[in-house]
C-alpha positions in Angstrom: 91.5 36.6 66.4 94.8 37.8 65.0 97.5 35.3 65.1 101.3 36.3 66.3 103.7 36.1 64.1 107.2 35.1 65.1 109.5 37.9 64.8 112.1 37.5 62.4 115.6 37.1 63.4 117.4 40.4 62.0 120.5 39.8 60.4 123.5 41.1 62.6 121.1 41.5 66.0 122.8 38.4 67.8 126.1 39.9 66.7 125.3 43.3 68.2 124.0 42.1 71.3 127.3 39.7 71.7 129.3 43.0 71.0 127.6 44.7 73.6 127.9 42.2 75.9 131.9 42.0 75.3 132.0 45.6 75.7 130.5 45.4 79.3 132.9 42.6 80.2 135.7 44.7 78.7 134.6 47.4 80.9 134.5 45.7 83.9 137.9 44.5 83.3 139.3 47.8 83.0 137.6 49.1 85.7 139.2 46.3 87.9 142.5 47.0 86.5 142.6 50.6 86.6 140.2 51.2 89.3 142.8 51.2 92.2 145.0 53.4 90.1 142.3 55.9 89.5 141.5 56.1 92.9 144.7 56.6 94.1 145.0 59.4 91.8 141.7 61.1 93.2 143.0 60.7 96.8 146.5 62.5 95.7 144.4 65.1 94.3 142.4 65.7 96.9 145.3 66.2 99.2 146.8 68.7 97.1 143.6 70.7 97.0 143.3 70.5 100.7 146.6 71.6 101.3 146.3 74.4 99.0 143.1 75.8 100.3 143.6 74.9 104.0 143.2 78.5 105.2 141.0 79.8 102.2 138.2 77.7 100.8 137.7 75.2 103.6 137.5 78.4 106.2 134.9 79.9 104.1 132.5 77.0 103.7 133.1 76.1 107.4 132.2 79.7 108.2 129.2 79.5 106.0 127.9 76.4 107.1 128.3 77.6 110.7 126.3 80.8 109.6 123.5 78.8 108.3 123.6 76.3 111.4 122.8 79.7 113.7 120.4 80.9 111.4 118.6 77.8 111.6 118.6 77.6 115.5 117.3 81.2 115.5 114.2 80.3 113.0 113.6 77.1 115.3 113.4 79.1 118.4 111.3 81.7 117.0 108.7 78.9 116.2 109.2 76.6 119.4 108.8 79.3 121.9 105.4 80.5 121.1 104.2 76.9 120.6 105.7 75.8 124.1 104.1 78.8 125.8 100.7 78.1 124.6 100.9 74.3 125.6 102.1 75.3 129.2 99.3 77.9 129.3 96.8 75.0 128.1 98.1 72.2 130.4 97.9 74.8 133.3 94.0 75.8 132.3 93.7 71.9 132.3 95.4 71.3 135.8 98.2 69.2 134.7 101.1 69.8 136.7 104.4 71.4 135.5 108.0 69.2 135.4 109.1 71.4 138.4 106.1 71.0 140.4 106.5 67.4 139.8 109.9 67.4 141.2 109.3 69.9 144.2 106.6 67.2 145.1 108.8 64.2 144.6 111.6 65.8 146.6 109.0 66.5 149.4 107.6 63.1 149.3 111.1 61.6 149.9 112.0 63.7 152.8 108.7 62.8 154.7 109.4 59.3 153.7 112.8 59.7 155.3 110.9 61.3 158.6 108.4 58.6 159.0 111.2 55.8 158.6 113.2 57.5 161.3 110.3 57.6 163.6 109.3 54.2 162.8 113.1 53.3 163.4 112.9 55.5 167.0 109.8 53.9 168.1 111.3 50.2 167.4 114.7 51.3 169.1 112.8 52.5 172.5 112.3 49.6 175.1 109.0 49.2 176.3 107.9 51.1 179.2 107.8 49.2 182.5 104.5 48.7 184.1 104.0 50.0 187.0 102.8 47.7 190.4 98.8 47.8 190.6 98.0 49.7 193.8 95.2 48.4 196.5 92.0 49.0 194.6 90.3 52.3 196.7 86.8 51.7 197.7 84.5 53.7 195.0 82.4 56.4 196.6 78.4 55.5 196.2 76.8 57.1 193.4 73.9 59.5 194.5 70.1 58.2 193.7 69.1 59.1 190.8 65.7 60.9 190.3 63.1 58.7 188.2 62.1 59.7 185.0 58.9 62.1 184.6 57.7 65.2 186.5 59.9 66.6 188.5 58.8 66.8 192.4 57.7 70.2 193.5 59.9 71.3 196.3 58.4 72.2 199.6 58.2 75.9 199.7 59.3 77.8 203.0 57.0 80.2 204.4 58.1 83.6 204.7 57.2 85.7 207.7 57.5 89.4 208.0 
C-alpha cells in the first residue's frame, strides 16, 4: 500500500488565504456602507425612466402583454372545448347526470319537500273529526240458505201441454 504523504505547506498559501478572507470582509463592509446609497440611486433612476416613458414604452409593453394574454386564452379555449365536449358525451353515454340536471332535480326535491311539509302542518292543524253518535243497531236480514257442495239438484221440469 502506498502511504500518504502530508501535503507540504506551500509558501505563501496561508498569506493568500488570509488576503482572500480580508478582501471578502472588506467587500461586505463596502456593501454595508454604499449599499443604501446605491439602492437610493437605483430608485431615482427608475423613477426618471418611468416618468420619461410613461406613455411610450410602458404602454407598448402593456399592450404586448395583453396581446399575449388574449392569444393564450384563444389557444386554451381551442384545446379545452373539444375535451369538454368529449368528456360530456362520454358521461352522457354512461348515464352520468349533468350539473344542470342535478340542479334541476335538487330544486324539484326542495319544492316537493315544502309541499309535503305544508300538508303535514295542515293535517296537524285540523281539529279531529267529532265522532257521530251511534244509532240503534238494525236487525240484520237472515242470510239465504246455502246450497250444499257437490252435484246440483235437478230442477223439476214442468210439462208443457199443447
